[in-house]
Each structure stands twice: as C-alpha cells, then as structure tokens.
KETOR-316907 format. One record per residue (C-alpha): residue number from 1; chain; x, y, z. Coordinates in steps of 0.001 Angstrom, whole numbers, plus 524288, in hexadecimal, padded with zeros to 5 digits. Example, Ala and Ser with C-alpha at 12.3 -4.5 7.8 and 13.67 -1.06 7.14 Angstrom:
2
[site 1 "A" [8300C 7EE6C 81E78]];
[site 2 "A" [83566 7FBDC 81BE4]];
//
This chain:
159
[site 1 "A" [328F3 241DC 83E2E]];
[site 2 "A" [32578 24BFD 833E6]];
[site 3 "A" [31EE1 24219 82B13]];
[site 4 "A" [31613 23DB0 83630]];
[site 5 "A" [31235 24B74 839FD]];
[site 6 "A" [30C41 250BF 82D8D]];
[site 7 "A" [2FF4C 24C33 8280B]];
[site 8 "A" [301C3 249A4 819A4]];
[site 9 "A" [2F3E4 24CF6 81566]];
[site 10 "A" [2F416 25A35 81C13]];
[site 11 "A" [2FC41 264D7 81602]];
[site 12 "A" [2FAA0 27300 811F9]];
[site 13 "A" [2F129 26EE7 80738]];
[site 14 "A" [2E80A 268A1 8112F]];
[site 15 "A" [2E567 27601 8172D]];
[site 16 "A" [2DC06 27E7A 80FA7]];
[site 17 "A" [2E198 28BC3 80D2C]];
[site 18 "A" [2EF40 29135 80E76]];
[site 19 "A" [2FAFE 28907 812A3]];
[site 20 "A" [2FBBA 2913B 81EFA]];
[site 21 "A" [2F076 28934 8248F]];
[site 22 "A" [2F8EE 27D0A 823EC]];
[site 23 "A" [3046D 28402 82A5A]];
[site 24 "A" [2FB5D 28973 834CD]];
[site 25 "A" [2F67B 27BAC 837B8]];
[site 26 "A" [3047F 276CF 83933]];
[site 27 "A" [307DF 28255 841FB]];
[site 28 "A" [2FC00 27FC3 84A9C]];
[site 29 "A" [2FF8D 2715B 84BD2]];
[site 30 "A" [30D81 27552 84EF8]];
[site 31 "A" [3091E 27EAF 859B4]];
[site 32 "A" [30021 27462 85F7D]];
[site 33 "A" [30AD4 26A1C 85F4B]];
[site 34 "A" [314D3 27331 8659B]];
[site 35 "A" [30AF2 27628 87049]];
[site 36 "A" [3089E 2678F 87262]];
[site 37 "A" [31750 26531 8736E]];
[site 38 "A" [31851 2704D 87D2E]];
[site 39 "A" [30D72 26A53 8855A]];
[site 40 "A" [31487 25D44 8858E]];
[site 41 "A" [320B6 2644C 88A6B]];
[site 42 "A" [318B2 26B1E 894EF]];
[site 43 "A" [312B3 25E34 8994B]];
[site 44 "A" [32033 2581D 899E3]];
[site 45 "A" [3250A 2635C 8A246]];
[site 46 "A" [31939 261F3 8AB2A]];
[site 47 "A" [31B79 25352 8ACB9]];
[site 48 "A" [329C7 255CE 8AF7B]];
[site 49 "A" [32664 26007 8B9AA]];
[site 50 "A" [31CB7 256C3 8C022]];
[site 51 "A" [3267A 24B9E 8C15A]];
[site 52 "A" [3319F 2547F 8C57C]];
[site 53 "A" [328FA 25A83 8D00B]];
[site 54 "A" [32456 24D08 8D46E]];
[site 55 "A" [3322D 247D8 8D59E]];
[site 56 "A" [336DD 2541F 8DC81]];
[site 57 "A" [32BAE 252AC 8E640]];
[site 58 "A" [32F2B 24465 8E876]];
[site 59 "A" [33D5D 247D4 8EB0F]];
[site 60 "A" [33967 252EE 8F3FE]];
[site 61 "A" [33058 249CF 8FB88]];
[site 62 "A" [33B06 23FAB 8FD03]];
[site 63 "A" [34455 24A32 901D4]];
[site 64 "A" [33A91 24FAA 90B9D]];
[site 65 "A" [335C0 242D0 91125]];
[site 66 "A" [3428A 23B30 910D7]];
[site 67 "A" [34857 24062 91D73]];
[site 68 "A" [34C59 232DF 921B2]];
[site 69 "A" [3505E 227F1 918A4]];
[site 70 "A" [34492 21F24 91705]];
[site 71 "A" [345F0 21185 91C59]];
[site 72 "A" [340A9 20AEC 91050]];
[site 73 "A" [34502 1FF93 9081C]];
[site 74 "A" [345C3 1FF77 8F96E]];
[site 75 "A" [338A7 1F887 8F93A]];
[site 76 "A" [331B7 20422 8FF77]];
[site 77 "A" [33822 20DCF 8F65A]];
[site 78 "A" [335D8 20604 8E9EB]];
[site 79 "A" [327C0 20A3F 8E7B6]];
[site 80 "A" [32A4A 218E4 8E90B]];
[site 81 "A" [33682 21772 8E0AC]];
[site 82 "A" [32ED4 21052 8D60E]];
[site 83 "A" [3244C 21ADA 8D663]];
[site 84 "A" [32E7C 2259B 8D51A]];
[site 85 "A" [3357B 21E55 8CA30]];
[site 86 "A" [3288D 21C70 8C2FA]];
[site 87 "A" [325BC 22AF5 8C44F]];
[site 88 "A" [3333B 22E48 8BED7]];
[site 89 "A" [3312D 224AB 8B3A3]];
[site 90 "A" [323F7 22AC3 8B080]];
[site 91 "A" [32A52 2382D 8B06C]];
[site 92 "A" [33545 23358 8A784]];
[site 93 "A" [32C16 22CE9 89DAC]];
[site 94 "A" [322B7 23869 89DA6]];
[site 95 "A" [32DC8 241C1 89A63]];
[site 96 "A" [3327B 23887 88FDF]];
[site 97 "A" [324E2 237DA 889D3]];
[site 98 "A" [323B9 246B7 889D1]];
[site 99 "A" [33138 247E8 883AA]];
[site 100 "A" [32D97 23E75 878CA]];
[site 101 "A" [3208F 24531 87670]];
[site 102 "A" [32733 25275 87587]];
[site 103 "A" [331C7 24D15 86C97]];
[site 104 "A" [32781 24892 862EB]];
[site 105 "A" [31F7B 2550D 86421]];
[site 106 "A" [32B3E 25DA9 86151]];
[site 107 "A" [32EBD 25536 855A1]];
[site 108 "A" [32103 2578B 8503A]];
[site 109 "A" [322AB 26618 852EC]];
[site 110 "A" [32F1C 265A0 84AD9]];
[site 111 "A" [327C3 25F04 83FC5]];
[site 112 "A" [31CF2 26932 8405F]];
[site 113 "A" [3273A 273F1 83FE1]];
[site 114 "A" [32B8F 26ED2 832A3]];
[site 115 "A" [31F0D 2745F 82CE3]];
[site 116 "A" [32065 28180 833C9]];
[site 117 "A" [328A1 28D1F 82F6C]];
[site 118 "A" [331D5 28B8A 83B13]];
[site 119 "A" [33670 2803C 84381]];
[site 120 "A" [33992 2867B 850A2]];
[site 121 "A" [33A32 279F1 85871]];
[site 122 "A" [33EDE 26F22 84F79]];
[site 123 "A" [348D0 2766D 8472B]];
[site 124 "A" [34CC3 281B2 84FFD]];
[site 125 "A" [34B85 27DCB 85E4E]];
[site 126 "A" [34CD1 26EFC 85E81]];
[site 127 "A" [35A04 26DD2 8576E]];
[site 128 "A" [3600D 277E9 86090]];
[site 129 "A" [35BE2 2713E 86D3F]];
[site 130 "A" [367B1 26C0B 87473]];
[site 131 "A" [369E7 26442 880B7]];
[site 132 "A" [36217 259FE 887B3]];
[site 133 "A" [3536D 25B4A 88587]];
[site 134 "A" [34B84 25EFF 8917E]];
[site 135 "A" [3434B 252B3 89014]];
[site 136 "A" [34F82 24A4E 891E9]];
[site 137 "A" [3532B 251E2 89E24]];
[site 138 "A" [34545 2506D 8A354]];
[site 139 "A" [3460B 241B0 8A24B]];
[site 140 "A" [351DF 24157 8AB4B]];
[site 141 "A" [349BB 2466C 8B6BC]];
[site 142 "A" [34134 23A4D 8B8D9]];
[site 143 "A" [34D49 231A7 8B7F4]];
[site 144 "A" [35443 23A71 8C1B2]];
[site 145 "A" [34913 2398A 8CB77]];
[site 146 "A" [347F0 22ABE 8C9A8]];
[site 147 "A" [35673 2293A 8CCA0]];
[site 148 "A" [3550B 231EE 8D89C]];
[site 149 "A" [34997 229D6 8DD96]];
[site 150 "A" [350F4 21D1B 8DBA2]];
[site 151 "A" [35D04 222BB 8E24A]];
[site 152 "A" [354BF 22791 8ED9E]];
[site 153 "A" [34EE4 21A25 8EFD5]];
[site 154 "A" [35C5D 21408 8EEE1]];
[site 155 "A" [361B0 21D80 8F90F]];
[site 156 "A" [355EB 21B26 901EC]];
[site 157 "A" [357AE 20C7B 9015E]];
[site 158 "A" [36670 20BA7 90258]];
[site 159 "A" [3696F 21623 90C67]];
//
C-alpha cells in the first residue's frame, strides 16, 4: 500500500523552506487520519449499541407479552421472522463494512507512520495485540440473535 499512498511529485523539495514544513504536513495528515479512523470506530460502536438495544427490546417485549403460547401457524410467524432476520443481516453486514473500513484506515496509518520518527501503532502496538479481535466478536452477536429468533419461531410452532 505504501506505493499508492505517497504522491511522487510531492516531496521535501516541493515545500519552500526548511524540511520541517514537509514533516509538519505529514504529521498533520497523520493526525487527521487517526481522528477519522477513531470516528469510524465510534460510529461502529454506536451502530452496535443501536442494534443490541433494538434486539434486547424485542426480546424483552416477547418475554413480557408472551404469557400464553400464541396459537399461530408458521405462516403467521414467517413475516416477523423474515423482518427480524433481515435486521440481523443488516447489522452483520454493517459491522463487516465498518471492520473492513477500519482495517484499511489503520493500514494507511501504519504507512504514514513510516515517515514519522516513531511508529506507535503499526510497529509497537499492532504486533503485540493478541487474541480474537473485537470486531470478530461483534459479528457473532447478530448471528446469535438470528439463531434465537429462528429457534423461538420453531418452538412456537412445534410446541
């Protein structure tokens, strides 16, 4: 990715004055890009919170209003099940899109750090990270809720 990041015509010589102006420009772009990556992470967390709250409210509503097993066939439960499955799919794909966007943004941050005196993220923090990434854990939640919805409809129809 490094070759695609840097503009060949723009280097320290393109900036009038001391080389510090070029380094300052790189640092400013780096700070802006880190802030943009942080905003993407915040939006992902907000979307995750929205869908988790929505699904928790749906489960709470089902628990409160399901005092007696509904006398409904699979046909009557298909439309709500499809709507809930579509909502879980939207949640899953949205999280996946945010994960991919962040992956690329942090790769660019790593490339920008190559022109800075230190590389706190790409060379220090990133290689030390262990375990399953949070974004992978997040994507299990929509699948979990979809399975619960399908199981609930199956129990309602067969019991």
